[in-house]
C-alpha positions, 0 to 999 in steps of 0.5 A: 570930655574924658571917657569917665565923663562920657560914661557918667553922662550915659549912665545918667541918661540911662537912669532917666530912661529907666524912670520913663519906662517905669512910668510907662509900664505903670500907665499901661498896667493901670489902663489894662485894669480899666478896660478889663473891668469895662470888658466884664461889664459890657460882656454881661450887658451883651449877654442880657441882650442875647438872653432877652432876645431869645428868651422873651419869644420862647417864654411868651410862646410857651405861656400862650400854649399853656394859658389860653385867652380865656384863662383868668391868668391871661392878663398877667401873661400879657402884662409879663410879656409886655414888660419883658418885651419893653426891657428887651427893646430898651437894652437893644436900643442902648446896645445900638446907640452906645455901640456895646459890640465895638466898645467890648471889642476895644476893651478886650483888645486894649486890655490885652495890648496894655498888659503886653506892653506893661510886661514888655516894658518891665522886662526891657528895663532889666536888660542892662547889658544893652548899649545906650544906643540899642537901649534907647532905640528899643525904648523908642519903639515901645514908647511909640506903641504905648502912645498909639494905644493911649490915643485909641484908649483916650477916645473912650469914656473913662470915668474918674472913679475908674481912673482912681481905682486903676491908679490904686491897683497900679500903685499897689502892684508896683509898690509905688507911693501916691503923688497926692497923699504920699502913701504906698497902698498896702491893700486895694481898699479905697483910701480917702484920697482923690487920686488913689481912693474915693471910688 
């Protein structure tokens, strides 16, 4: 085969790899948005558990010191304390059963890792001066990191609406058309599409 033929073949291979890199960057970006949102929700839930855990005893103690058992308000104090105590118990139980601490830690780490990988992939795709061998070798390393992170992320619960919302954010950010409706999002407002909308 001629040198020109080899050059064209390698060029085609490079274009194929660039396409894979773009898809990988989009997947990492979208996954980062999912876990970014999950981290915010879990942080709020954990804060509620902490506030109730510290606040309920303080409030009850304060109320008891002001309103004595002989006060007509005493039944209301007991009722309020019972409601707050029940809420605290339920949230604490949910936190333990659903592993909010570990899920929050994973969400924060995943968000950071996927954002880093998306950025590295985008920057790497612009390094056209590399030889095909060096280019493919570096991509293999990045792909292995993406695959490892993806396997960890897939162990978590991700709802359909979360995936759709992240998909739209990704399409909007990358100026890419949706594979289902064929439209390139011009905003983050949900469309009537089961891939990039209806969330």
